[in-house]
Structures are given as structure tokens and as C-alpha cells.
C-alpha positions as CSV (number, residue, x, y, z in Angstrom):
1,M,28.2,-7.8,7.0
2,K,25.7,-10.0,8.9
3,A,25.1,-13.3,7.2
4,L,21.6,-14.0,5.9
5,S,20.2,-17.4,6.8
6,L,17.9,-19.3,4.5
7,P,14.2,-18.9,5.6
8,H,13.1,-22.0,7.5
9,Q,10.0,-22.3,5.2
10,M,12.2,-22.5,2.1
11,Q,14.4,-25.2,3.8
12,S,11.3,-27.5,4.0
13,S,9.9,-26.5,0.6
14,N,10.1,-28.6,-2.6
15,L,10.1,-25.4,-4.7
16,I,13.9,-25.6,-5.2
17,K,13.8,-29.3,-6.3
18,K,11.0,-28.5,-8.8
19,I,13.1,-25.7,-10.3
20,Q,16.2,-27.9,-10.4
21,D,14.3,-30.8,-12.0
22,A,12.5,-28.6,-14.6
23,K,14.1,-28.5,-18.0
24,S,11.8,-25.8,-19.3
25,L,10.2,-22.9,-17.3
26,L,8.0,-19.9,-17.9
27,L,8.1,-17.0,-15.5
28,T,5.4,-14.4,-15.2
29,T,3.6,-12.0,-12.8
30,H,0.2,-10.3,-12.4
31,K,-1.4,-8.1,-15.0
32,Q,-0.4,-4.4,-14.9
33,C,2.9,-5.5,-13.5
34,D,4.9,-3.4,-11.1
35,G,8.6,-3.2,-10.0
36,D,8.3,-6.0,-7.5
37,G,6.9,-8.8,-9.7
38,L,8.9,-7.6,-12.8
39,G,12.2,-7.4,-10.9
40,A,11.7,-10.8,-9.2
41,Q,10.9,-12.6,-12.4
42,L,13.8,-11.0,-14.3
43,G,16.2,-11.7,-11.5
44,L,15.3,-15.4,-11.6
45,Y,15.2,-15.4,-15.4
46,H,18.9,-14.3,-15.6
47,S,19.8,-16.8,-12.9
48,L,18.1,-19.7,-14.7
49,K,19.8,-18.8,-17.9
50,K,23.1,-19.2,-16.1
51,M,22.0,-22.7,-15.2
52,D,21.4,-23.4,-18.9
53,K,17.7,-23.8,-18.4
54,D,15.2,-23.4,-21.2
55,V,13.3,-20.4,-19.8
56,R,10.9,-17.8,-21.0
57,V,9.8,-14.6,-19.2
58,M,6.4,-13.2,-20.1
59,C,3.9,-10.6,-18.9
60,V,0.1,-10.6,-19.3
61,D,0.1,-7.1,-20.7
62,D,2.5,-4.3,-21.6
63,V,5.2,-3.3,-19.2
64,P,5.2,0.4,-18.0
65,K,7.9,2.5,-19.8
66,K,9.6,3.5,-16.6
67,Y,11.1,0.1,-16.3
68,R,13.1,0.4,-19.5
69,F,16.3,0.6,-17.5
70,L,16.0,-3.1,-16.9
71,D,16.3,-3.8,-20.7
72,Y,13.3,-6.0,-20.3
73,D,12.4,-5.8,-24.0
74,K,15.5,-7.9,-24.8
75,Y,14.1,-10.9,-22.9
76,L,10.5,-10.4,-22.1
77,E,7.4,-11.3,-24.1
78,V,3.9,-10.0,-23.8
79,Y,1.2,-12.6,-23.9
80,E,-0.8,-10.8,-26.5
81,R,2.3,-10.6,-28.8
82,P,4.4,-13.7,-27.9
83,H,7.6,-14.4,-29.9
84,K,6.2,-17.9,-30.5
85,P,3.2,-19.9,-29.1
86,I,3.5,-21.3,-25.5
87,E,4.8,-24.8,-25.9
88,E,4.7,-27.7,-23.5
89,T,6.5,-26.5,-20.4
90,D,7.6,-28.3,-17.2
91,L,7.1,-25.5,-14.7
92,A,5.5,-22.1,-14.6
93,L,6.4,-19.7,-11.8
94,I,4.0,-16.7,-11.1
95,F,5.5,-13.9,-9.0
96,D,3.9,-11.3,-6.7
97,T,0.4,-12.7,-6.5
98,N,-1.3,-15.9,-5.4
99,D,-4.6,-15.0,-7.2
100,R,-4.9,-16.7,-10.6
101,R,-7.6,-14.1,-11.6
102,L,-4.8,-11.5,-11.8
103,V,-3.0,-13.6,-14.4
104,E,-5.8,-14.2,-16.8
105,P,-6.1,-14.9,-19.7
106,L,-2.5,-16.1,-19.5
107,F,-3.2,-18.4,-16.5
108,S,-5.8,-20.5,-18.5
109,E,-3.2,-21.0,-21.2
110,L,-0.6,-22.1,-18.6
111,E,-3.0,-24.7,-17.3
112,K,-3.1,-26.2,-20.7
113,K,0.6,-26.2,-21.5
114,C,2.5,-26.5,-18.1
115,K,2.9,-29.6,-16.1
116,D,3.1,-27.6,-12.9
117,I,2.2,-24.0,-11.9
118,L,3.5,-22.5,-8.6
119,F,2.9,-19.0,-7.1
120,I,5.8,-17.2,-5.4
121,D,4.4,-14.4,-3.4
122,H,4.4,-12.4,-0.1
123,H,0.7,-11.5,0.0
124,P,-1.6,-13.3,2.4
125,T,-3.7,-16.0,0.8
126,L,-7.3,-15.0,0.3
127,N,-10.2,-16.0,2.6
128,Q,-12.6,-15.3,-0.2
129,G,-11.2,-16.3,-3.6
130,P,-9.2,-19.1,-5.4
131,E,-6.7,-21.2,-3.5
132,P,-3.1,-21.0,-4.6
133,T,-1.8,-24.0,-6.5
134,L,-0.5,-26.9,-4.4
135,G,3.2,-26.4,-3.6
136,S,3.2,-22.6,-4.1
137,Y,5.7,-20.7,-1.9
138,I,4.1,-17.8,0.0
139,D,6.1,-15.9,2.7
140,T,4.1,-13.0,4.2
141,S,7.1,-12.0,6.4
142,A,9.0,-10.9,3.2
143,A,8.8,-7.2,2.5
144,S,8.9,-7.9,-1.3
145,T,8.8,-10.8,-3.7
146,G,12.3,-9.8,-4.7
147,E,13.5,-11.0,-1.2
148,I,12.1,-14.4,-1.9
149,A,13.6,-14.5,-5.4
150,Y,17.0,-13.6,-3.8
151,F,16.8,-16.6,-1.4
152,I,15.7,-18.9,-4.3
153,I,18.7,-17.8,-6.3
154,K,21.1,-18.3,-3.4
155,T,19.7,-21.8,-2.7
156,L,20.1,-22.7,-6.3
157,G,23.8,-21.8,-6.0
158,V,23.8,-19.2,-8.7
159,R,26.4,-16.5,-8.4
160,L,25.0,-12.9,-8.5
161,D,26.0,-10.6,-11.3
162,E,25.0,-7.1,-12.5
163,K,21.8,-8.2,-14.3
164,I,20.5,-10.3,-11.5
165,A,21.4,-7.6,-8.9
166,R,19.7,-4.8,-10.8
167,A,16.5,-6.7,-11.2
168,L,16.4,-7.8,-7.5
169,Y,17.3,-4.3,-6.3
170,T,14.5,-2.9,-8.4
171,S,12.0,-5.3,-6.8
172,I,13.1,-4.6,-3.3
173,A,13.4,-0.8,-3.7
174,F,10.0,-0.6,-5.4
175,D,8.0,-2.6,-2.9
176,T,9.6,-1.1,0.2
177,Q,9.5,2.4,-1.4
178,I,13.2,2.7,-0.9
179,F,13.2,1.0,2.4
180,R,10.3,2.8,4.1
181,Y,8.3,-0.4,4.6
182,V,10.6,-3.2,5.6
183,K,8.3,-5.0,8.2
184,S,10.7,-4.1,11.1
185,S,13.3,-6.4,9.7
186,P,16.9,-5.8,8.6
187,V,16.6,-8.4,5.7
188,S,15.8,-5.9,3.0
189,H,18.8,-3.7,3.9
190,L,21.1,-6.7,4.2
191,I,20.1,-8.1,0.8
192,A,20.4,-4.6,-0.8
193,A,23.9,-4.2,0.7
194,E,25.0,-7.4,-1.1
195,L,23.3,-6.4,-4.3
196,L,25.0,-3.1,-4.3
197,E,28.3,-4.9,-4.7
198,Y,27.2,-5.6,-8.2
199,E,24.7,-2.7,-9.0
200,K,26.8,0.5,-9.2
201,N,24.1,3.0,-10.0
202,A,21.3,2.6,-7.5
203,E,20.5,6.3,-7.9
204,E,19.4,5.6,-11.5
205,I,17.0,2.9,-10.3
206,H,15.6,5.2,-7.6
207,R,15.0,8.0,-10.2
208,S,13.4,5.6,-12.7
209,L,11.0,4.3,-10.0
210,F,10.1,7.4,-8.1
211,A,11.3,10.5,-9.9
212,T,9.8,10.4,-13.4
213,H,7.4,13.3,-13.2
214,T,6.8,15.3,-16.3
215,I,5.2,18.7,-16.6
216,D,2.1,16.9,-17.8
217,K,2.2,14.7,-14.7
218,I,2.4,17.7,-12.4
219,G,-0.6,19.3,-14.1
220,Y,-2.5,16.0,-13.7
221,L,-1.6,15.8,-10.0
222,S,-2.7,19.4,-9.5
223,K,-6.1,18.5,-10.9
224,V,-6.8,15.2,-9.2
225,L,-5.4,16.3,-5.8
226,S,-7.8,19.3,-5.8
227,E,-10.7,16.9,-6.2
228,V,-10.0,14.6,-3.2
229,E,-13.0,14.0,-1.0
230,F,-12.6,13.8,2.8
231,F,-14.8,12.1,5.4
232,A,-14.8,11.5,9.1
233,D,-12.9,14.6,10.0
234,G,-10.1,14.0,7.5
235,R,-9.5,10.4,8.5
236,I,-10.9,9.0,5.2
237,A,-9.9,10.2,1.7
238,I,-11.5,9.2,-1.6
239,I,-9.9,9.9,-5.0
240,R,-11.4,9.2,-8.4
241,L,-9.2,9.1,-11.5
242,S,-10.8,9.2,-14.9
243,R,-9.6,7.9,-18.2
244,K,-10.3,11.3,-19.8
245,D,-7.9,13.1,-17.4
246,L,-5.1,10.6,-18.2
247,K,-5.7,11.2,-21.9
248,D,-6.0,14.9,-21.6
249,F,-2.5,15.0,-19.9
250,N,-0.9,12.4,-22.2
251,L,-0.3,9.9,-19.5
252,D,-0.4,6.2,-19.1
253,M,-2.3,4.2,-16.5
254,D,1.0,3.6,-14.6
255,D,1.4,7.3,-14.1
256,S,-1.5,7.3,-11.7
257,R,-0.1,4.5,-9.4
258,D,1.6,6.9,-6.9
259,V,-1.4,9.2,-6.3
260,I,-2.7,7.3,-3.4
261,D,0.7,7.1,-1.7
262,M,0.9,10.9,-1.8
263,I,-2.5,11.2,-0.2
264,M,-1.3,8.9,2.7
265,N,1.2,11.6,3.8
266,I,-1.7,13.7,5.1
267,K,-1.3,13.8,8.9
268,T,-5.0,13.1,9.9
269,L,-5.6,10.4,7.4
270,Q,-6.1,6.8,8.5
271,V,-7.4,5.2,5.3
272,A,-7.8,6.1,1.6
273,A,-9.4,4.6,-1.5
274,L,-8.5,5.4,-5.1
275,F,-10.9,4.6,-7.9
276,R,-9.1,4.5,-11.2
277,E,-11.6,4.2,-14.1
278,E,-10.7,1.3,-16.4
279,E,-13.9,1.6,-18.6
280,K,-17.4,2.9,-18.0
281,D,-18.6,1.8,-14.5
282,T,-15.5,-0.3,-14.0
283,Y,-12.8,0.8,-11.6
284,K,-9.5,-0.4,-10.3
285,L,-9.9,0.1,-6.5
286,S,-6.7,0.7,-4.5
287,L,-7.0,0.8,-0.7
288,R,-4.4,2.0,1.8
289,S,-4.2,2.2,5.6
290,K,-1.6,3.7,8.0
291,G,-1.7,0.5,10.0
292,E,-4.4,0.9,12.6
293,I,-7.3,-0.2,10.3
294,E,-7.1,-3.5,8.5
295,I,-8.4,-3.2,4.9
296,L,-7.6,-6.5,3.2
297,S,-11.0,-7.9,4.2
298,I,-12.6,-4.9,2.4
299,A,-10.8,-5.7,-0.7
300,E,-11.9,-9.3,-0.4
301,N,-15.5,-8.2,-0.1
302,F,-15.1,-6.9,-3.6
303,Q,-13.3,-10.1,-4.9
304,G,-9.9,-8.5,-4.5
305,G,-6.8,-9.1,-2.3
306,G,-3.4,-7.8,-1.3
307,H,-1.8,-6.9,2.1
308,M,-3.4,-6.2,5.4
309,F,-2.8,-2.4,4.9
310,A,-2.5,-2.1,1.1
311,S,-4.9,-4.0,-1.1
312,G,-7.1,-3.6,-4.1
313,A,-9.9,-5.0,-6.3
314,L,-11.6,-4.6,-9.6
315,I,-15.0,-3.2,-8.8
316,K,-18.0,-2.5,-11.1
317,G,-21.0,-0.2,-10.8
318,P,-21.9,3.5,-10.8
319,F,-19.2,5.5,-9.0
320,K,-21.5,7.1,-6.4
321,E,-22.9,3.7,-5.4
322,I,-19.5,1.9,-5.0
323,K,-18.0,4.9,-3.3
324,E,-20.7,4.9,-0.7
325,K,-20.1,1.1,-0.1
326,V,-16.4,1.7,0.4
327,V,-16.8,4.7,2.7
328,S,-19.4,2.8,4.8
329,Q,-17.0,-0.1,5.3
330,F,-14.2,2.4,6.2
331,L,-16.5,4.1,8.8
332,N,-17.4,0.7,10.3
333,R,-13.8,-0.1,10.9
334,L,-13.0,3.3,12.2
335,D,-15.9,3.0,14.7
336,A,-14.7,-0.4,15.8
337,S,-11.1,0.7,16.3
């Protein structure tokens, strides 16, 4: 198997030294966590425990049920229901975002209790928004935050085991959608090949991440997909998801996460926007592009962020008005392409 070399950026980073020097650490990720951030933080958690570090792993809010195969409830705390108050801590590491707004209200508490806070991420830094903390490690060439966590663990000299491998494989498989999006690099595959020496049931992970549909979920998809709006000769799609529909079909917020990815399989489509209702006149906006149209700047226009071709924001206002704003910006980029 081809040897993986340490990224040059990490060689010159003081991240490893800060982790080595820290006696107490707290690991977390963005609110409404996904497989990438959750897997990366759990992988490092298990590694730091092997180094006899005093380490806590915490999420801003509840973890979606589909990640139970990671046994996260044995280790992970939820900020709203911590096992004990957050105490003075040497170092906090925040995975899979570099935007402190996505970690509130936990971030404000970390500022009070932690000597140092670093982001570990693969998203571009924002042109409009808060700067990452000094010393944060951001590698946009990585296809997932799990890849970065893997190299951190290797640099720390921790030997992989089943728990670490399962967490990291989850991170990489989730964010690459089982290796569909690997940024034209063999790195994701090479890391996965090594992890599979320890993880003996990758199929269980794949099923848990991407094959958890219920009869209620199929009924829900049937309804919301029938209501998709198309613009610009089928090059733009708009989807609206209501809280009422989720409740009517006995589903959680996380059950709506994959709807926009299904829409992107339409042949003519170039860009899509999904509006998921959080509360009255407040929507979680998810944007996707097939790669010809850059959409990160659109997300930033609404105080959001993400990747060049997959991003999002929390947006407020009457649905008709905010939909028209998003469609207008999509049309402007299509006309300019």
C-alpha cells in the first residue's frame, strides 16, 4: 500500500505541540452535528485517552440517532445536559467548522473556561464572518475533517485500534458520500484502506449512514419531492421542508438532511437550495452546486459558510421573499457562467 506522507502544513503547525502539552482537553463540533465532525472528534478522543489525557467530548445539541453504532453515549456529553460543569481546561478543539457562530452557546462558555481554542477544519475561511482563532488548523485540500484527524493521530504516535478506526472511517465515508467526492485525490481511499485493517464491518457503517429509510421516510420523501420548484429550464431547484411535515411523518430534523443530495441527481440541474423550517420565518438554508457555479459567496451573503459547491446559512424572513433572493442570486451566477 502506498505510504501516506504528513501534509506539509501540519509539519509546520504548532497544533501537535499544543495537544501534546495540554493536560486537559475538550473536543466538540458544530451544532446539528454530522458524521464528519462527530467521527473526527471521537477518533481523536479515543486516541487522547490512550495518551492518558484528561479529555472530554461534547456536542452543542443532541446527536442524531443514526450514529448510535459509534456508542457515542458512552463518552459524549451534550452541552445542555453535561455530566458536570465545564471546568478550567487547557485546550479546546472544534472540528468541522471554523465559524464560532455554529458552536454557540457552547463557544462562549469555552472562551471563559479554556486557555486556548483551536478550530480543526477543511472548509474555507469566511470572507464575511468571524475569523478563526489564532493557530487553528484549516486544510481545504482535505476531503473530510476525518482525514485531518487521522494525520493528527499519526503525528501524535498513537496506534490505531477498532474504536479509532470506526470513528475515522465514519467521518471519511460520510463526508465523501462513500468516496464519491474525494477532491481528485487518493488520500481518502488510502486512509480508508488502513482503517479497514481494524474496522471489520464497513457495511454496517454504510447502512447506518445512508440506508436508514423507514416507511415514514419514504412517505415524507414522496410528499416533499412532489413539491420541488424548478427554474431556468430545470437548472435551478428549490425545496421547502416544513416542521409540520416532519412531525406528521414522525421524523427528526436529521431525516431531512439527504433530500437535497437526491435532487442533485437530476441531469439538467446545476444548483439547488433547500429551505428547512426551524421555526416561523426562520430557515436552515442548504445550497448545492454540481461544480460549475460557485455558491459559497451566496451563503456568505446570508451570514453563512461552507464549501465552494456545498454551503449553507440560517436565514430569516417570509419564505416567498427569501426564496426570491436566493433564486435571483442563482440566476445571476448562471448568466455569468
